[in-house]
C-alpha positions in Angstrom: 89.8 -13.4 42.9 90.8 -10.4 40.8 94.0 -10.6 38.8 96.1 -8.9 36.1 96.0 -9.5 32.4 99.0 -8.0 30.6 98.0 -7.0 27.0 100.4 -6.9 24.0 100.6 -3.9 21.6 98.4 -5.5 19.0 95.6 -5.8 21.5 95.9 -2.1 22.4 96.1 -1.0 19.0 92.9 -2.8 18.0 91.2 -1.1 20.9 92.3 2.3 19.5 92.2 1.7 15.9 89.1 -0.7 15.6 90.4 -1.7 12.1 89.7 -5.5 12.3 86.2 -6.3 13.4 87.0 -9.5 15.4 90.1 -8.6 16.9 88.7 -5.1 17.9 85.7 -6.8 19.5 88.0 -9.1 21.5 90.2 -6.1 22.6 87.0 -4.3 23.7 85.8 -7.3 25.8 89.3 -7.4 27.5 89.0 -3.7 28.4 85.4 -4.1 29.7 86.3 -7.1 32.0 86.6 -7.0 35.7 90.4 -7.8 35.6 93.1 -5.3 35.7 94.8 -4.7 32.5 98.6 -4.0 32.6 100.0 -2.0 29.8 103.8 -2.1 30.1 106.0 0.7 29.1 107.2 -1.3 26.2 103.7 -1.7 25.0 102.9 2.0 25.3 106.0 3.0 23.6 105.4 0.5 20.7 101.7 1.8 20.3 102.9 5.4 20.3 105.6 4.7 17.8 103.1 2.9 15.5 100.6 5.6 15.8 102.8 8.4 15.2 104.4 6.8 12.3 103.9 7.4 8.6 100.6 5.4 8.4 98.6 6.9 11.1 100.5 10.3 11.6 99.3 10.9 15.1 100.2 14.3 16.7 101.5 15.2 20.1 97.9 16.1 21.0 96.8 12.5 19.8 99.4 11.0 21.9 98.4 13.1 24.9 94.8 12.2 24.5 95.6 8.5 24.3 98.0 8.4 27.4 95.6 10.5 29.5 92.5 8.3 28.5 94.5 5.2 29.3 95.7 6.7 32.8 92.0 7.5 33.5 90.8 3.9 32.6 89.8 2.4 35.9 90.9 -1.2 35.1 94.2 -0.2 33.3 97.4 -0.2 35.4 101.0 0.8 34.8 104.1 -0.4 36.6 104.7 3.2 37.5 101.9 5.7 36.8 104.0 8.6 37.9 106.8 7.8 35.3 104.1 7.6 32.6 102.7 11.0 33.5 106.2 12.5 33.8 107.2 11.2 30.4 104.1 12.5 28.8 104.9 16.1 30.4 108.5 16.0 29.1 107.4 14.6 25.7 104.9 17.4 25.3 107.3 20.0 26.4 110.2 18.9 24.1 111.1 21.6 21.6 112.1 20.7 18.0 115.8 20.8 17.1 117.4 21.4 13.8 119.2 18.4 12.4 120.9 17.5 9.2 117.6 15.8 8.1 115.4 18.8 9.2 113.4 19.4 12.4 113.3 16.6 14.8 111.4 16.3 18.1 112.1 14.0 21.0 109.9 10.7 21.0 107.8 9.6 23.8 110.2 6.7 24.1 113.0 9.3 24.9 110.9 10.8 27.5 110.0 7.3 29.1 113.6 6.3 29.2 114.7 9.5 31.0 111.8 9.2 33.5 112.3 5.5 34.1 116.0 6.2 34.9 114.9 8.8 37.5 112.3 6.4 38.9 115.0 3.5 39.1 117.4 5.9 41.0 114.8 7.3 43.3 113.5 3.8 44.1 117.2 2.9 45.0 117.7 6.0 47.1 120.6 7.2 44.3 121.0 10.2 42.3 120.1 10.0 38.6 123.1 11.1 36.8 121.4 11.4 33.5 120.4 9.3 30.3 123.2 9.5 27.8 122.3 9.8 24.1 123.5 10.8 20.8 120.0 12.0 19.8 120.0 15.7 19.5 116.3 16.1 20.0 116.2 13.7 23.0 118.6 16.1 24.5 116.0 18.5 25.0 114.5 16.4 27.7 115.6 17.5 31.2 118.3 15.0 32.6 119.7 13.8 29.1 123.3 14.2 28.4 125.6 13.8 25.4 128.3 11.2 25.9 130.7 13.2 23.7 
């Protein structure tokens, strides 16, 4: 019987980074198994946050390549693939905004939050009234609003 294995962020990161021989080999074996691997939105956001941080400095193009490659993996599943695709599109389209600390761009997490809200409303046959945020960069994503 085929089942689903949920993987944690550290397993996904080892698959991507391959910086610990033992853990990376174990992560590769999981990705090569016959079971379906669930990557939750939380795991994906944590991985992207880690990769785009000061240590790894992944770019938007790096994030796009990662997310697309995961979406194309035959045994990788997400709760809602459409939400992931839409979030990726919004993340890539977000323009930088000027803040007191310099230019800032919306995070992948910001885009995922908005697209998850849209999906939650859609699944309940309701209108999505927006995602409210004080984050000026996140306000570049369609559907976000300031509570002020």
